[in-house]
N, C-alpha and C positions, 0 to 999 in steps of 0.2 A: 504494500500500500504506500510505498514511498517513504516510510519512516527512516530516520537516520539516527544512529547512535551518537550520544555525547558522553565521552569518557571524562568524568569529573574526578580529579585526584586531590584528596584531602591529606595534607601533611600531618605528621605526628607532632605532638607538642615539643618533642626533643628537636625536631627540625626547625620549628618556629623559633625556639630558643637558641638556635645556632649550635646545638650540641652534636646532632647527627647530620651526616652528609645528605645531599639531595640526589644521590645516585638513583634511587628508585624512581623519582620523578623523571629524571633524564632518560631512563630506560623506557618508561611508559610513554614519554613524548616521542621517542624514536619509533616505538612500536606503532603508536597512533599514526604518525606520518607515513610509515611504511604500509599500513593497512588502510590509509585514507579515511581515518576515523577522526572526527572533530574531537578536540580534547581541551579541557579547561583545568589548569593547575591552580588551585586555590592558595598556594604559598604566597604569592604577592598580596592577595587580599587579606589574608590572616596576618601576614607580617606587618602590613600597614596598620591593621587594628592594634597590634602590640605596640608599634611605634607611637601610636596616638595615646597610649597609656591604658588601653582596655585589654584585659587578659582574654586570650583566645581559649584558654582551658578553664573549665569550671572549677576544678580543684587542682592545685599544684601536684605534679607527679601522677595524677589520675588520667589525664589525657582526654576526658570527655569534654566536648566543646561547650563553651559558655553560651547563654542565650544570644549575646551580641555576636559571637562567632557564627552561630546559626543564621542570624539575620544577614550578616555580611556575605556569607556563602549563598544564601537564598537570593540576595540581590544580584550577585555576580552570575549565578546560573540563570536567573530570569532575564538578565540583560543579554546573555549569550543566546538564549532561546528566542528572545524578541528580535535580535539581529538576524538569526536564521530565518524566522518567519518573514521578516521584511524583505530579505533577499529572495525568498520564494515568490513574493508578491510583486517584485520589481519587474518592469517590462524588460523583455529580452530582445 
Protein backbone atom coordinates (compact mmCIF):
# COMPACT_ATOMS: atom_id res chain seq x y z
CA UNK A 1 0.00 0.00 0.00
CA UNK A 2 2.98 2.26 -0.35
CA UNK A 3 3.93 2.52 3.32
CA UNK A 4 7.55 3.29 4.11
CA UNK A 5 9.52 2.43 7.19
CA UNK A 6 11.04 5.09 9.43
CA UNK A 7 13.85 3.73 11.58
CA UNK A 8 13.99 5.82 14.78
CA UNK A 9 17.15 5.40 16.86
CA UNK A 10 16.98 6.32 20.55
CA UNK A 11 20.39 6.72 22.23
CA UNK A 12 21.15 5.32 25.64
CA UNK A 13 21.53 7.69 28.57
CA UNK A 14 25.22 6.76 28.60
CA UNK A 15 25.55 8.03 25.03
CA UNK A 16 23.69 11.23 25.85
CA UNK A 17 26.05 11.78 28.79
CA UNK A 18 29.05 11.21 26.49
CA UNK A 19 30.14 8.01 28.25
CA UNK A 20 29.48 5.45 25.50
CA UNK A 21 30.44 5.76 21.83
CA UNK A 22 27.94 6.34 19.05
CA UNK A 23 29.10 3.33 17.02
CA UNK A 24 25.68 1.62 17.13
CA UNK A 25 24.02 4.71 15.63
CA UNK A 26 26.67 4.89 12.94
CA UNK A 27 26.10 1.24 12.03
CA UNK A 28 22.34 1.70 11.93
CA UNK A 29 22.69 4.83 9.79
CA UNK A 30 24.89 2.93 7.33
CA UNK A 31 22.43 0.03 7.25
CA UNK A 32 19.51 2.42 6.67
CA UNK A 33 21.33 4.14 3.80
CA UNK A 34 22.27 0.82 2.20
CA UNK A 35 18.69 -0.44 2.48
CA UNK A 36 17.13 2.90 1.40
CA UNK A 37 15.29 3.20 4.73
CA UNK A 38 14.50 6.64 6.11
CA UNK A 39 16.13 6.97 9.50
CA UNK A 40 15.99 9.46 12.35
CA UNK A 41 18.67 9.51 15.04
CA UNK A 42 17.32 11.17 18.19
CA UNK A 43 20.80 11.82 19.60
CA UNK A 44 20.90 15.47 18.43
CA UNK A 45 17.40 16.11 19.81
CA UNK A 46 18.10 14.57 23.20
CA UNK A 47 21.58 16.07 23.45
CA UNK A 48 20.10 19.52 22.86
CA UNK A 49 17.57 18.85 25.60
CA UNK A 50 20.42 18.02 28.00
CA UNK A 51 22.38 21.14 26.94
CA UNK A 52 19.32 23.25 27.74
CA UNK A 53 19.41 21.91 31.31
CA UNK A 54 16.59 19.39 31.00
CA UNK A 55 17.42 15.78 31.87
CA UNK A 56 16.61 13.28 29.14
CA UNK A 57 16.58 10.40 31.63
CA UNK A 58 13.86 10.05 34.23
CA UNK A 59 16.15 8.71 36.94
CA UNK A 60 19.95 8.83 36.85
CA UNK A 61 21.43 5.47 35.84
CA UNK A 62 17.94 4.14 35.10
CA UNK A 63 17.83 5.10 31.44
CA UNK A 64 14.08 5.48 31.11
CA UNK A 65 13.24 8.69 29.25
CA UNK A 66 11.82 11.66 31.09
CA UNK A 67 8.49 13.15 30.02
CA UNK A 68 10.37 16.04 28.36
CA UNK A 69 12.52 13.54 26.42
CA UNK A 70 9.35 11.81 25.22
CA UNK A 71 7.95 15.19 24.14
CA UNK A 72 11.12 16.13 22.27
CA UNK A 73 11.26 12.75 20.54
CA UNK A 74 7.58 12.92 19.61
CA UNK A 75 8.06 16.39 18.09
CA UNK A 76 11.06 15.21 16.06
CA UNK A 77 9.23 12.13 14.80
CA UNK A 78 6.07 14.12 13.98
CA UNK A 79 8.14 16.68 12.08
CA UNK A 80 9.84 13.96 10.02
CA UNK A 81 6.51 12.30 9.24
CA UNK A 82 4.96 15.65 8.28
CA UNK A 83 7.87 16.31 5.92
CA UNK A 84 7.39 12.90 4.34
CA UNK A 85 3.65 13.49 3.89
CA UNK A 86 4.29 16.93 2.39
CA UNK A 87 6.79 15.48 -0.08
CA UNK A 88 4.18 12.90 -1.14
CA UNK A 89 1.65 15.67 -1.79
CA UNK A 90 4.10 17.89 -3.71
CA UNK A 91 3.53 18.12 -7.45
CA UNK A 92 5.98 16.10 -9.48
